[in-house]
ZAMI-769036 format. One line per 3 residues: number of its first residue (from 0); for each residue x, y, z of N, C-alpha, C. Coordinates in steps of 0.05 Angstrom, whole numbers. Layout:
NUM = X:Y:Z:X:Y:Z:X:Y:Z  ...
END
This chain:
0 = 17:-24:0:0:0:0:17:25:0  40:24:16:57:47:17:70:52:-10  79:31:-24:91:34:-50:71:45:-70
3 = 46:36:-68:26:46:-86:21:76:-82  21:84:-56:16:112:-49:39:129:-61  63:119:-59:86:134:-69:84:137:-100
6 = 77:115:-113:74:116:-142:53:136:-151  30:135:-136:8:154:-143:18:182:-139  32:187:-117:43:214:-112:61:223:-134
9 = 79:205:-144:97:212:-166:82:218:-191  62:202:-197:46:207:-221:32:233:-220  20:240:-196:7:266:-194:27:289:-197
12 = 51:285:-185:71:306:-187:79:311:-216  83:289:-230:91:291:-259:68:304:-275  43:297:-268:21:309:-282:20:339:-277
15 = 26:347:-252:27:375:-246:48:389:-262  72:377:-264:93:389:-280:85:391:-309  70:371:-319:61:373:-346:43:396:-351
18 = 26:402:-331:8:424:-334:23:450:-335  44:452:-319:60:477:-319:74:481:-346  85:460:-356:98:462:-382:79:470:-404
21 = 55:458:-403:35:465:-424:26:494:-421  23:502:-396:14:530:-391:34:550:-400  60:542:-402:81:560:-409:86:562:-439
24 = 68:550:-454:71:554:-483:72:528:-499  55:509:-492:53:485:-507:35:488:-531  28:466:-543:9:465:-565:-18:477:-556
27 = -28:496:-571:-53:509:-564:-76:490:-562  -74:468:-578:-96:449:-579:-98:433:-552  -75:432:-537:-75:417:-512:-68:435:-489
30 = -69:462:-492:-63:480:-471:-84:476:-448  -76:479:-424:-94:474:-402:-117:494:-400  -139:485:-390:-161:503:-383:-157:511:-354
33 = -153:536:-349:-146:546:-322:-172:554:-307  -175:543:-284:-198:549:-267:-188:558:-239  -198:581:-230:-190:591:-204:-208:581:-182
36 = -197:581:-158:-213:574:-134:-206:593:-111  -226:603:-97:-221:620:-74:-239:608:-51  -226:598:-30:-240:585:-8:-229:594:19
39 = -245:591:39:-235:596:67:-223:570:77  -199:564:68:-186:539:75:-175:539:103  -168:562:113:-160:565:141:-177:586:154
42 = -175:589:181:-191:609:195:-216:596:206  -234:613:217:-259:603:229:-277:587:211  -276:593:185:-294:579:166:-279:556:150
45 = -258:546:162:-242:526:148:-258:500:144  -279:495:161:-295:472:158:-312:473:132  -314:498:121:-327:502:95:-306:499:73
48 = -285:515:75:-266:517:53:-249:493:48  -242:478:69:-225:455:65:-238:433:49  -263:425:56:-276:405:39:-282:415:11
51 = -286:442:8:-291:453:-19:-266:450:-35  -243:458:-24:-217:455:-38:-213:426:-45  -217:408:-26:-212:380:-30:-230:369:-53
54 = -255:377:-53:-274:367:-73:-266:376:-101  -258:401:-102:-250:412:-128:-226:397:-139  -206:393:-122:-182:379:-131:-188:350:-138
57 = -206:337:-123:-213:309:-129:-226:306:-156  -244:324:-163:-258:322:-189:-238:329:-212  -222:350:-207:-202:358:-228:-183:335:-234
60 = -174:321:-213:-155:299:-217:-169:277:-233  -194:272:-228:-209:251:-243:-212:259:-272  -218:284:-277:-221:294:-304:-195:291:-320
63 = -173:299:-307:-147:297:-320:-138:268:-325  -146:251:-306:-139:222:-309:-154:210:-333  -176:222:-341:-191:213:-364:-185:228:-390
66 = -163:243:-389:-154:257:-413:-161:286:-414  -172:297:-392:-178:326:-392:-205:331:-405  -209:356:-413:-234:365:-426:-228:370:-456
69 = -238:352:-472:-232:353:-501:-202:354:-506  -187:339:-490:-158:338:-493:-143:360:-477  -157:378:-465:-144:400:-450:-143:392:-420
72 = -120:391:-408:-118:386:-379:-131:409:-364  -141:403:-341:-153:423:-324:-131:432:-303  -126:458:-303:-106:469:-284:-120:486:-264
75 = -116:480:-238:-128:495:-217:-109:515:-205  -119:539:-200:-104:559:-185:-121:566:-161  -113:556:-138:-130:558:-114:-117:576:-93
78 = -133:594:-82:-124:613:-61:-141:609:-36  -128:615:-13:-141:614:13:-146:643:22  -172:650:25:-178:678:33:-181:680:64
81 = -179:657:78:-181:656:107:-206:669:118  -227:672:101:-251:684:109:-250:715:111  -229:726:99:-224:755:101:-231:768:74
84 = -247:789:76:-256:803:52:-233:815:36  -214:827:49:-192:840:35:-175:820:20  -171:796:32:-155:776:19:-171:763:-5
87 = -197:761:-1:-213:750:-23:-212:769:-47  -213:795:-41:-212:815:-63:-185:814:-77  -164:811:-62:-137:809:-73:-134:785:-92
90 = -144:762:-82:-142:737:-98:-160:739:-123  -183:751:-120:-201:754:-143:-188:772:-164  -174:793:-155:-161:811:-174:-139:796:-190
93 = -124:779:-176:-103:763:-189:-115:745:-211  -137:732:-204:-149:714:-223:-162:729:-247  -174:752:-241:-187:768:-262:-166:778:-282
96 = -142:783:-272:-120:794:-289:-106:772:-305  -112:747:-299:-101:724:-313:-118:718:-338  -108:725:-361:-124:722:-385:-130:693:-391
99 = -115:674:-380:-120:646:-385:-141:634:-366  -148:649:-345:-168:639:-326:-196:640:-339  -210:618:-339:-236:616:-353:-260:619:-334
102 = -255:614:-309:-277:615:-289:-265:613:-261  -281:621:-241:-273:620:-213:-295:606:-197  -286:587:-180:-305:574:-162:-300:583:-133
105 = -321:590:-119:-319:602:-92:-327:631:-93  -322:645:-72:-313:637:-45:-333:621:-29  -325:616:-4:-341:599:14:-363:614:28
108 = -359:640:32:-376:656:49:-391:677:33  -413:687:44:-429:707:31:-414:733:28  -402:743:49:-388:769:48:-363:768:30
111 = -349:746:30:-326:744:12:-335:741:-17  -357:727:-21:-368:725:-48:-377:752:-59  -390:768:-42:-400:794:-51:-377:812:-60
114 = -355:811:-46:-332:828:-55:-318:816:-79  -317:790:-81:-305:777:-104:-320:782:-130  -347:781:-128:-363:784:-152:-361:812:-164
117 = -354:832:-148:-349:859:-158:-327:859:-178  -306:843:-172:-282:841:-189:-288:824:-214  -300:801:-210:-304:782:-232:-325:793:-252
120 = -345:807:-241:-365:819:-259:-352:839:-279  -335:857:-268:-322:876:-286:-304:863:-306  -292:841:-298:-273:826:-316:-288:808:-335
123 = -314:805:-332:-330:787:-348:-319:758:-346  -315:751:-321:-304:725:-314:-325:709:-299  -334:686:-309:-355:671:-295:-346:663:-266
126 = -364:667:-248:-360:660:-220:-382:642:-210  -374:620:-198:-394:601:-186:-389:601:-156  -404:616:-141:-401:619:-112:-410:593:-98
129 = -398:588:-74:-406:566:-58:-419:576:-32  -429:601:-32:-441:613:-9:-471:615:-12  -485:620:10:-514:618:11:-530:643:5
132 = -518:667:10:-533:692:7:-548:695:-19  -574:701:-17:-591:705:-41:-580:728:-58  -569:748:-45:-560:772:-59:-536:766:-78
135 = -523:744:-75:-500:737:-91:-509:735:-121  -532:724:-126:-541:721:-153:-567:737:-160  -577:752:-141:-602:766:-146:-599:796:-143
138 = -611:811:-162:-625:801:-186:-605:792:-207  -612:771:-221:-594:760:-241:-586:779:-263  -603:798:-269:-597:818:-290:-573:836:-282
141 = -569:838:-255:-546:853:-245:-522:835:-238  -526:809:-241:-505:790:-234:-501:771:-258  -498:782:-281:-498:767:-306:-476:745:-306
144 = -453:751:-293:-431:732:-294:-428:716:-269  -448:717:-251:-447:703:-225:-468:681:-223  -459:658:-213:-477:635:-208:-470:625:-180
147 = -487:607:-169:-481:595:-143:-493:568:-141  -481:550:-125:-490:523:-122:-503:518:-95  -497:535:-75:-510:531:-49:-539:540:-49
150 = -555:525:-35:-583:533:-31:-583:561:-18  -603:577:-23:-603:604:-12:-614:605:16  -607:627:29:-618:632:56:-648:635:56
153 = -659:645:35:-688:648:33:-701:620:33  -690:601:18:-700:574:17:-699:561:45  -677:566:59:-674:555:86:-695:566:105
156 = -699:593:104:-719:605:121:-747:595:114  -753:592:89:-778:581:80:-783:553:92  -763:536:90:-767:509:100:-770:508:131
159 = -755:525:145:-758:527:174:-786:536:182  -796:556:169:-822:567:175:-844:547:167  -840:533:146:-860:512:138:-862:491:160
162 = -839:484:171:-838:464:192:-852:474:218  -845:499:225:-857:511:249:-887:514:246  -896:523:223:-924:526:218:-939:499:221
165 = -927:479:210:-938:452:211:-942:442:240  -923:452:258:-924:443:286:-936:465:305  -949:485:292:-963:505:307:-945:521:326
168 = -921:526:318:-902:543:333:-902:570:320  -913:590:333:-918:616:320:-901:639:331  -889:636:354:-873:657:366:-844:648:368
171 = -826:663:355:-798:655:353:-779:677:363  -757:668:374:-735:686:381:-712:679:362  -699:699:350:-678:693:332:-651:704:342
174 = -631:688:337:-603:694:346:-585:691:322  -574:713:312:-560:712:286:-531:721:289  -513:709:273:-485:718:273:-482:744:258
177 = -462:760:266:-459:787:256:-447:788:228  -439:766:216:-427:766:190:-449:769:168  -440:770:143:-458:772:120:-478:750:120
180 = -470:726:127:-488:703:128:-511:707:148  -503:717:171:-524:722:191:-542:745:185  -531:767:174:-547:790:166:-567:782:145
183 = -558:767:125:-576:758:104:-598:740:114  -590:722:132:-610:703:144:-630:718:161  -621:738:176:-640:753:193:-660:768:175
186 = -651:779:153:-669:793:135:-690:775:124  -683:750:117:-702:731:107:-722:722:128  -712:717:152:-729:708:174:-750:730:181
189 = -742:755:181:-760:777:187:-780:781:164  -770:780:139:-787:785:116:-808:763:112  -801:738:117:-819:716:111:-838:709:134
192 = -833:719:158:-849:712:181:-879:718:177  -887:741:167:-916:746:163:-929:726:145  -915:717:125:-926:698:105:-935:673:119
195 = -921:665:140:-928:640:154:-942:644:180  -951:669:185:-965:675:210:-947:673:235  -922:678:231:-903:676:253:-895:703:263
198 = -892:706:289:-884:731:302:-856:728:314  -838:746:306:-811:747:317:-812:764:343  -810:751:366:-814:765:391:-788:775:403
201 = -765:766:392:-739:775:403:-718:771:381  -698:789:382:-676:788:363:-650:793:378  -630:776:375:-604:780:387:-583:773:366
204 = -559:785:370:-537:781:351:-512:771:367  -495:754:354:-470:746:366:-448:747:345  -423:749:354:-400:750:336:-391:721:330
207 = -379:717:306:-371:690:299:-349:679:316  -335:696:331:-313:687:349:-321:689:378  -346:696:384:-355:697:411:-353:670:425
210 = -347:670:450:-344:645:465:-365:640:486  -383:659:489:-405:656:509:-430:670:500  -451:656:496:-477:667:487:-497:671:510
213 = -487:667:534:-505:669:557:-520:696:559  -507:719:555:-522:744:557:-546:745:537  -541:737:512:-563:738:492:-585:719:499
216 = -578:695:508:-597:674:514:-614:681:539  -601:695:558:-615:703:582:-637:723:575  -632:740:555:-652:759:546:-675:745:532
219 = -668:725:517:-689:710:502:-707:694:521  -695:685:543:-710:669:562:-734:684:574  -732:710:575:-754:726:586:-775:734:566
222 = -776:722:543:-796:728:523:-816:706:520  -838:711:505:-858:690:501:-851:670:478  -826:670:471:-817:653:448:-824:623:454
225 = -833:610:433:-838:581:434:-815:565:423  -797:578:408:-775:565:395:-753:585:390  -728:576:391:-705:593:385:-693:585:358
228 = -689:605:341:-676:600:315:-648:613:316  -627:596:313:-600:606:312:-590:605:283  -579:627:274:-570:629:246:-540:636:245
231 = -523:616:241:-495:622:241:-478:600:229  -452:604:228:-434:583:219:-410:582:238  -394:561:235:-370:559:252:-377:548:280
234 = -359:551:299:-363:540:326:-385:553:342  -391:579:336:-409:594:353:-437:581:356  -450:571:335:-476:559:338:-476:535:357
237 = -453:521:358:-451:498:377:-451:509:406  -438:532:410:-438:544:436:-466:553:445  -482:562:426:-510:569:431:-524:545:443
240 = -520:522:430:-533:497:440:-524:490:468  -498:492:472:-486:485:498:-496:504:520  -496:530:514:-504:550:533:-534:547:540
243 = -550:540:520:-579:536:526:-582:513:545  -567:492:542:-569:469:560:-559:476:587  -538:492:589:-527:500:615:-547:518:630
246 = -561:535:615:-581:553:627:-608:540:633  -610:515:624:-635:501:629:-658:510:611  -651:522:588:-672:531:569:-680:507:553
249 = -705:499:556:-715:474:543:-731:480:517  -731:504:508:-745:511:483:-732:495:460  -747:487:440:-735:475:416:-715:494:403
252 = -693:483:394:-672:499:380:-671:491:351  -675:510:334:-673:506:305:-648:521:295  -631:507:281:-607:519:270:-611:523:239
255 = -593:538:227:-594:542:198:-578:520:184  -580:521:158:-565:502:141:-535:506:143  -527:528:156:-498:533:159:-484:514:178
258 = -499:497:192:-486:478:210:-491:449:201  -500:445:176:-507:419:166:-482:402:160  -467:395:181:-444:379:177:-439:362:202
261 = -424:341:199:-417:324:222:-399:338:241  -384:358:231:-367:374:248:-383:388:269  -406:399:262:-423:413:281:-432:394:303
264 = -440:370:295:-449:350:315:-427:344:335  -402:343:325:-379:338:343:-376:362:362  -378:386:352:-374:410:368:-396:413:389
267 = -421:407:381:-443:410:400:-445:388:421  -435:365:415:-436:343:434:-464:335:442  -468:329:467:-494:321:477:-515:343:473
270 = -506:368:473:-525:391:470:-537:392:442  -526:377:424:-536:376:397:-561:360:393  -565:340:411:-589:323:409:-615:339:408
273 = -631:333:388:-657:346:386:-657:371:369  -634:381:361:-633:405:344:-645:398:317  -660:417:306:-674:414:280:-662:434:261
276 = -659:427:236:-648:445:216:-654:437:188  -654:456:169:-656:449:141:-629:440:130  -628:421:113:-602:411:103:-606:400:75
279 = -584:399:60:-585:386:34:-587:356:39  -594:341:18:-599:313:21:-574:296:26  -550:308:22:-526:292:26:-524:281:54
282 = -532:297:74:-529:288:102:-546:264:109  -567:259:93:-584:235:99:-588:218:74  -568:218:56:-572:205:30:-579:175:33
285 = -569:162:54:-575:134:57:-604:129:65  -618:150:74:-646:148:82:-665:155:59  -653:163:36:-670:170:13:-679:144:-2
288 = -702:145:-14:-711:122:-31:-694:120:-56  -691:97:-66:-674:92:-90:-685:108:-114  -710:115:-113:-722:130:-135:-714:160:-136
291 = -702:169:-114:-694:197:-113:-669:201:-131  -670:218:-152:-647:220:-170:-622:230:-157  -624:244:-134:-600:254:-121:-585:232:-105
294 = -599:211:-99:-586:191:-82:-560:179:-94  -561:173:-120:-538:161:-133:-514:181:-133  -520:207:-138:-499:227:-139:-487:231:-112
297 = -504:233:-91:-494:236:-64:-478:212:-55  -487:188:-62:-473:164:-55:-445:163:-68  -443:170:-93:-418:170:-107:-398:190:-94
300 = -409:214:-89:-391:235:-77:-382:226:-49  -401:217:-33:-394:209:-5:-372:187:-5  -376:167:-21:-357:145:-21:-330:153:-32
303 = -330:169:-53:-304:178:-64:-289:196:-45  -304:214:-32:-291:233:-13:-280:219:11  -295:200:22:-286:185:45:-261:169:38
306 = -262:156:15:-239:140:7:-214:156:3  -217:180:-9:-193:196:-15:-182:211:9  -200:222:25:-190:240:47:-193:228:75
309 = -204:203:77:-207:190:103:-222:209:122  -242:222:113:-257:241:128:-286:240:118  -305:249:135:-333:249:126:-338:268:104
312 = -356:261:86:-364:280:65:-378:304:77  -379:325:62:-391:350:72:-409:363:52  -432:373:61:-450:387:43:-436:412:31
315 = -418:423:46:-403:447:37:-384:439:15  -371:416:18:-354:406:-4:-371:400:-28  -396:392:-23:-414:386:-45:-420:411:-63
318 = -418:435:-51:-422:459:-67:-401:461:-89  -376:456:-81:-354:457:-100:-355:433:-120  -364:411:-110:-367:387:-126:-387:392:-149
321 = -410:404:-142:-429:412:-162:-418:432:-181  -404:452:-170:-394:474:-187:-374:464:-208  -355:447:-201:-335:438:-220:-347:419:-240
324 = -367:404:-232:-381:386:-251:-398:402:-271  -410:424:-262:-425:442:-280:-405:455:-299  -383:464:-289:-363:478:-305:-351:459:-325
327 = -347:434:-318:-336:414:-336:-355:411:-360  -381:410:-354:-401:408:-376:-400:432:-394  -398:456:-381:-398:481:-397:-372:483:-414
330 = -350:476:-402:-324:477:-417:-324:457:-440  -336:434:-436:-337:414:-458:-352:425:-482  -373:441:-477:-389:451:-499:-378:478:-510
333 = -367:494:-492:-360:522:-499:-330:526:-504  -313:508:-496:-284:512:-499:-275:535:-481  -254:549:-491:-242:570:-474:-253:598:-479
336 = -278:600:-485:-292:625:-490:-309:632:-465  -301:653:-451:-314:660:-426:-344:666:-430  -350:680:-452:-378:688:-457:-395:663:-462
339 = -384:644:-478:-399:619:-483:-401:602:-458  -381:602:-441:-382:587:-416:-404:598:-399  -406:625:-397:-427:638:-382:-455:629:-393
342 = -457:629:-419:-482:621:-432:-490:592:-426  -470:575:-426:-476:547:-420:-485:543:-391  -473:558:-373:-481:556:-345:-509:567:-341
345 = -516:589:-355:-542:601:-352:-564:583:-364  -556:566:-383:-576:549:-396:-577:521:-384  -564:516:-362:-563:490:-349:-591:481:-340
348 = -599:457:-349:-625:446:-342:-623:418:-331  -640:412:-311:-642:385:-300:-616:373:-292  -598:390:-281:-572:380:-273:-574:370:-244
351 = -570:344:-241:-573:331:-215:-547:334:-199  -549:349:-178:-525:354:-162:-528:345:-133  -508:351:-117:-509:346:-88:-530:363:-75
354 = -531:389:-83:-548:408:-69:-577:408:-79  -582:395:-101:-609:394:-112:-608:390:-142  -631:393:-155:-633:391:-184:-634:419:-195
357 = -613:427:-210:-610:455:-218:-624:460:-245  -638:482:-247:-649:492:-272:-644:522:-273  -621:529:-285:-614:557:-288:-630:571:-309
360 = -631:598:-308:-644:613:-329:-633:642:-328  -639:659:-347:-630:687:-346:-641:701:-321  -663:691:-309:-675:704:-286:-666:691:-260
363 = -653:667:-261:-646:652:-237:-619:639:-241  -598:649:-228:-571:639:-231:-564:620:-208  -584:611:-193:-580:590:-173:-594:565:-181
366 = -618:568:-192:-632:545:-205:-644:525:-186  -646:531:-160:-657:512:-141:-683:522:-129  -698:505:-116:-723:512:-103:-721:503:-73
369 = -740:511:-56:-740:502:-28:-739:472:-26  -748:458:-46:-748:428:-46:-719:417:-44  -699:434:-49:-672:425:-47:-664:420:-18
372 = -680:430:1:-676:425:29:-695:404:40  -685:388:59:-702:371:76:-698:381:104  -717:374:122:-714:380:150:-703:356:165
375 = -683:360:181:-670:338:195:-668:344:225  -665:323:241:-661:326:270:-636:311:277  -621:323:296:-597:309:306:-605:290:328
378 = -599:264:324:-605:244:343:-582:224:345  -573:220:369:-552:200:375:-527:203:356  -519:229:353:-495:234:337:-498:233:307
381 = -522:234:297:-526:233:269:-551:249:261  -554:253:234:-578:267:224:-600:247:217  -624:254:225:-647:237:218:-667:254:202
384 = -676:243:180:-696:257:163:-723:257:177  -734:282:180:-760:284:193:-782:297:176  -773:311:154:-793:323:137:-781:329:109
END
């Protein structure tokens, strides 16, 4: 096994050298197709960016092993923005100035995506974001060069409220992170509440690096709330769950799709039991009926990711997995023409991905519906499908 690993490593290294040589002036017919990546590989959001980077590299390696795209090797240029807007902007500028770069996948977060798309839009460089904010692609007429694979915060809020309405829970307290993800989620929760006959009786905010949510939760405890909705990413939402348990607050806790990973379950520990959240089908793919078209795609991704990285698959990695597969299809048809690539992405129909079944259009550069989410509950260290 050790010898095989070494041989594989040498083959990958040689393949990488081949890409460099081709990129430096080889035959135009076999010149690499350059694709950029910007992810939060380190920092508080590394649980998003690392699996996204891994998934992108995994698919690119498989494409190149099969001869590339119409004979063109795929060359990745990946940057780590560490969740920082300034660094994301710097990396986006580098990629936009690279005339050989045909598209960019990422960033991982809403606020880093918003600053990146300002650069890529001006450069007429296709961007496929892996973040949730609805504003990333809406309105599409103002985001002509921008697409996204993550389900939107609006879809998540819709699914949460549908669940609460079904269970006659009408008064909610919301606790949101101060980042772009939390701000966007709060906007959707407030805007959609009247539609479902729900009253938001309290609102509190926390920082993504906060280590104690007791002050906010103490305020919420004195309200008529029937349920607490926490909207955040990273370690902080797990602290909300732990602090609620410590304070003896027994209200149901609903989290956002931003915690739909096994890492969150590890962070929350026993306090995670009973938490309800919207999630993509990947987290419960084994519970899906065989007739669900996403089951086979999720199964393939999960098994390949686990085998390669010896780690659990991630819905967040699935965003990048969908993005590079979409881009592969677009590049196959459009070649190295940015405008044609954009057109192919915009015309994508019935594309079965990890995050849902995508149907893009000039009016919708996300192409998903609330049906892309299922409602799950954390039970005994795992996700269980409940709706």
